[in-house]
C-alpha positions in Angstrom: 43.7 -34.4 -45.2 44.4 -35.3 -41.8 42.6 -39.1 -41.3 41.8 -38.2 -37.8 39.6 -34.9 -39.4 37.9 -37.3 -41.9 37.0 -39.8 -39.1 35.1 -37.5 -37.0 33.2 -36.3 -40.1 30.1 -39.3 -40.2 28.7 -40.4 -43.7 25.8 -38.4 -45.3 22.1 -39.3 -44.7 21.7 -42.8 -46.6 18.4 -41.0 -48.0 19.2 -39.0 -51.0 18.4 -35.3 -50.8 15.0 -34.5 -51.9 15.5 -31.5 -54.3 18.1 -30.6 -56.6 21.4 -29.2 -54.7 21.1 -26.1 -56.8 17.4 -25.4 -56.0 18.0 -25.7 -52.3 21.1 -23.6 -52.4 18.8 -20.8 -53.7 16.3 -21.3 -51.6 18.8 -21.7 -48.1 20.0 -17.8 -49.4 16.6 -16.4 -49.8 14.8 -17.8 -46.5 18.2 -17.0 -44.5 17.9 -13.4 -45.7 13.7 -13.1 -45.0 14.5 -14.7 -41.6 17.5 -12.4 -40.6 16.1 -9.3 -41.5 13.4 -9.7 -39.1 15.6 -11.0 -36.5 17.6 -7.7 -36.8 14.4 -6.0 -36.3 13.6 -7.6 -33.0 16.9 -7.1 -31.5 17.4 -3.6 -33.0 14.0 -2.3 -31.9 14.0 -3.8 -28.8 17.7 -2.3 -28.1 16.2 0.9 -29.3 13.0 1.1 -26.8 15.4 0.3 -24.0 17.8 2.9 -25.0 15.1 5.7 -25.7 13.0 5.0 -22.3 16.7 5.2 -20.5 17.1 8.4 -22.3 13.5 9.7 -21.5 14.0 9.1 -17.9 17.6 11.1 -17.6 16.3 13.9 -19.8 12.6 13.8 -18.1 11.3 13.8 -21.4 8.0 12.2 -22.7 9.3 12.8 -26.5 12.0 10.0 -25.8 9.3 7.9 -24.0 6.7 7.9 -26.8 9.5 6.9 -29.2 10.6 3.9 -26.9 7.2 2.7 -26.9 6.7 2.5 -30.7 9.8 0.3 -30.6 8.3 -1.9 -28.2 5.5 -2.2 -30.1 7.0 -3.2 -33.4 9.6 -5.5 -31.5 6.9 -7.5 -30.3 5.3 -8.0 -33.9 8.5 -8.9 -35.8 9.7 -11.7 -33.2 6.9 -13.8 -34.1 7.6 -13.2 -37.9 11.2 -14.1 -37.2 10.7 -17.2 -35.6 7.9 -18.3 -38.4 10.6 -17.6 -41.0 13.5 -19.5 -39.3 11.9 -22.8 -39.8 13.0 -22.9 -43.7 16.8 -22.0 -43.4 17.0 -24.3 -40.4 15.4 -27.3 -42.4 17.8 -26.6 -45.4 20.9 -26.0 -43.7 20.0 -29.7 -42.2 19.7 -31.3 -45.3 22.3 -29.8 -47.4 25.3 -29.8 -44.3 23.9 -32.8 -42.7 26.9 -34.0 -41.2 28.4 -30.8 -40.3 25.6 -29.0 -38.6 24.4 -31.7 -36.6 27.9 -32.5 -35.5 28.5 -28.7 -34.6 25.0 -28.7 -32.8 25.8 -31.9 -30.7 29.0 -30.2 -29.4 27.0 -27.4 -28.1 23.9 -29.6 -27.0 23.1 -27.8 -23.9 23.3 -24.3 -24.9 21.4 -25.4 -28.3 19.0 -26.9 -26.0 18.4 -23.7 -23.8 17.4 -21.7 -26.9 13.9 -22.4 -26.3 13.7 -21.6 -22.9 15.7 -18.2 -23.6 13.4 -17.4 -26.6 10.1 -18.2 -24.3 11.3 -16.0 -21.6 12.2 -13.3 -23.9 9.1 -13.2 -25.6 7.1 -13.3 -22.1 9.4 -10.5 -21.3 8.6 -8.1 -24.5 4.7 -8.9 -24.3 4.9 -7.9 -20.7 7.3 -4.9 -21.8 4.7 -3.4 -24.3 1.6 -4.2 -22.3 2.5 -2.4 -19.1 3.8 0.5 -20.6 1.2 3.1 -19.4 0.5 0.7 -16.2 4.2 1.4 -15.0 4.6 4.9 -16.0 5.2 5.4 -12.0 7.1 2.3 -11.7 9.8 3.2 -14.5 12.9 1.5 -13.1 10.8 -2.1 -12.7 9.6 -1.2 -16.3 12.9 -0.6 -17.7 14.4 -3.8 -15.8 12.0 -6.0 -17.6 12.9 -4.4 -21.1 16.5 -4.9 -20.6 16.1 -8.4 -19.5 14.7 -9.2 -22.6 16.8 -7.2 -24.7 20.3 -8.8 -22.7 18.2 -12.4 -23.8 18.1 -11.2 -27.3 21.9 -10.4 -27.2 22.8 -13.5 -25.9 21.0 -15.8 -28.5 22.8 -14.9 -31.6 25.7 -16.1 -30.1 24.6 -19.8 -29.9 23.7 -19.7 -33.8 27.2 -17.9 -34.2 28.9 -20.8 -32.6 26.8 -23.2 -34.2 27.4 -22.1 -38.0 31.3 -21.5 -37.3 31.8 -24.7 -35.5 30.3 -26.5 -38.8 33.2 -24.8 -40.7 36.3 -26.4 -38.6 35.8 -30.2 -38.7 39.4 -30.2 -38.0 38.8 -28.6 -34.5 35.9 -31.0 -33.1 38.3 -33.4 -31.5 39.4 -30.8 -29.2 35.9 -29.1 -28.5 34.8 -28.6 -25.2 31.2 -27.1 -25.2 29.6 -23.8 -25.7 31.4 -21.4 -23.5 34.8 -22.3 -24.2 34.0 -22.7 -28.3 33.2 -18.6 -27.7 37.2 -18.2 -27.7 38.3 -21.7 -29.3 37.0 -21.1 -32.8 38.1 -18.1 -35.0 35.4 -15.5 -36.5 33.4 -15.6 -33.3 33.5 -12.4 -32.0 34.2 -10.7 -35.4 30.8 -12.2 -36.5 28.8 -11.9 -33.5 30.1 -7.5 -33.7 29.2 -7.3 -37.3 26.0 -9.3 -36.9 25.0 -6.8 -33.8 26.1 -3.9 -35.4 23.9 -5.0 -38.9 20.8 -5.6 -36.6 21.1 -2.1 -34.9 21.3 -0.2 -38.1 18.7 -2.5 -40.2 16.8 -1.4 -37.2 17.3 2.3 -37.7 16.7 1.7 -41.0 13.4 0.3 -40.4 12.1 3.2 -38.6 12.9 5.6 -41.2 11.6 3.3 -44.2 8.2 2.9 -41.6 7.5 6.4 -40.9 8.7 8.1 -44.8 6.1 5.9 -45.9 3.5 6.6 -43.1 4.3 10.3 -44.1 3.8 9.7 -47.9 0.3 8.2 -46.9 -0.6 10.9 -44.2 1.3 13.9 -45.4 1.8 14.7 -41.8 3.6 12.9 -38.8 3.4 13.4 -35.0 6.6 14.9 -33.5 7.6 11.9 -31.6 7.0 10.1 -35.3 9.1 12.5 -37.1 12.2 12.5 -34.3 11.8 8.6 -34.7 12.1 8.8 -38.3 15.0 11.0 -38.4 16.7 8.9 -35.4 16.3 5.7 -37.4 17.8 7.1 -40.3 20.8 8.7 -38.5 21.6 5.5 -36.5 21.3 3.5 -39.8 24.2 5.9 -41.4 26.4 5.9 -38.7 26.4 2.3 -37.7 26.8 1.5 -41.5 29.7 3.4 -41.8 31.4 1.3 -38.7 30.3 -1.8 -41.0 33.0 -0.9 -43.2 35.5 -1.5 -40.4 33.9 -4.3 -38.8 33.5 -6.2 -42.3 37.0 -6.3 -43.1 38.0 -7.2 -39.3 35.7 -10.3 -40.3 37.0 -10.5 -43.4 40.9 -10.8 -42.0 39.7 -13.3 -39.3 39.0 -16.1 -42.5 42.0 -18.4 -43.3 44.1 -17.1 -45.5 43.2 -19.4 -48.6 39.5 -18.1 -47.8 40.6 -14.3 -47.4 42.3 -14.3 -50.6 39.4 -15.4 -52.6 37.7 -12.2 -51.7 40.9 -10.4 -52.4 41.7 -11.3 -56.0 41.7 -15.0 -56.6 38.2 -15.8 -57.3 36.4 -13.4 -59.5 33.0 -13.8 -58.5 34.1 -13.6 -54.6 36.1 -10.3 -55.3 33.2 -8.9 -57.4 30.7 -9.4 -54.8 32.8 -8.0 -52.3 33.6 -4.7 -54.2 29.9 -4.1 -55.1 28.9 -4.6 -51.6 31.4 -1.9 -50.4 30.0 0.2 -53.1 26.5 -0.2 -52.4 27.1 0.1 -48.6 29.0 3.6 -49.3 26.1 4.8 -51.4 23.2 3.4 -48.4 25.1 5.6 -46.1 25.1 8.9 -48.5 21.2 8.4 -48.9 20.8 8.0 -44.9 22.7 10.6 -44.6 20.3 12.9 -46.9 17.4 11.3 -45.4 18.8 11.7 -41.5 20.1 15.4 -41.8 18.2 17.0 -44.7 14.8 14.7 -44.6 15.2 14.3 -48.2 12.0 12.6 -49.5 14.0 11.4 -52.8 16.4 9.3 -50.8 13.1 6.9 -49.6 12.5 4.7 -52.4 16.5 4.9 -53.8 17.6 3.5 -50.1 14.9 0.8 -49.9 16.5 -0.5 -53.6 19.9 -0.4 -52.2 19.3 -1.9 -49.1 17.7 -4.8 -50.9 20.8 -5.5 -53.1 23.0 -4.9 -50.0 21.2 -7.5 -47.7 20.9 -10.0 -51.3 24.5 -10.0 -52.0 25.4 -9.9 -48.0 23.3 -13.6 -47.8 24.8 -14.8 -51.3 28.6 -13.8 -50.0 27.6 -16.0 -46.8 26.6 -18.9 -48.3 30.0 -18.8 -50.8 31.8 -18.5 -47.6 30.2 -21.5 -46.2 30.7 -23.6 -49.3 34.4 -22.4 -49.6 35.4 -23.8 -46.2 33.4 -27.2 -46.4 34.3 -27.9 -50.1 37.4 -29.9 -49.2 35.5 -31.9 -46.7 32.5 -32.5 -49.2 34.7 -33.8 -51.9 35.9 -36.6 -49.5 32.5 -36.9 -48.0 30.4 -36.0 -50.8 26.4 -35.5 -50.3 24.3 -38.9 -50.7 22.8 -37.4 -54.2 26.1 -37.0 -55.7 27.3 -40.4 -54.5 24.3 -42.0 -56.2 24.7 -40.3 -59.3 28.6 -40.9 -59.7 27.6 -44.8 -58.9 24.9 -44.8 -61.7 27.6 -43.3 -64.1 
């Protein structure tokens, strides 16, 4: 390995890791999954609210406006949960991958520091968007502008995190990295990851609307017209975008380094099996969402929830294994403090 690359990587924190590494690896997968689901909900429901409000204005149909209002209500709830659940994975990744995560954060320091301002602005706009829905009925363009601005901020924020977590996988490129905006086109995977993430967000939001109103229907036995319409719309959005994800997933796979990509294409039994299982389950989920969206099948309700949970779990696991595969050569040269202490004792 290049000596210059090794010189760019600082030594790990001298304090030992405060828990077994295996336990932290399990926790980082679980906490990240919980966090990212609510991030997906927030982004997709905000986009859904804006898109449906535009449709209602163009068609002059109050049905779409009612559907949009429901989306905005749910988006403002989930954004708070997403922030709270983000603390866990952020702390764990900074412990497990200290010299990689902090270095990549410093390289985009200004963009990272802007996150606080961006999120505060987006959350305030979401509250205004939600609570002025009735008051601004005669000022639709102003109301739509508020929601659109919140949506654009929420669409931009993931790029900062994606650059951050992608940069940490490429210590060999740190020497020529030059800030956030240049990094968008400097590191591999950035735009493939972003596309895959945004489509996953939209699909997850559609699935959420389907599950929420399917549950409400089982409980109340009847839905209002706009609620039934939003339920079927959510299932159709989830179906079509999940179909698209089968393509974007392979675009992401082929953006990996060749040696990493081949691990998923036969060289590593675990990673290849996870990839195959995720594809099969995604196809099954598409079939269930098709039945839900076009046939309004109640039987697909519980089955789709179960399959969705498995898909999300496998995706989270694969994401962790990908990070480990990229960083394993560097971790061998710069072992974690706990590992170094153990080897010294032996």
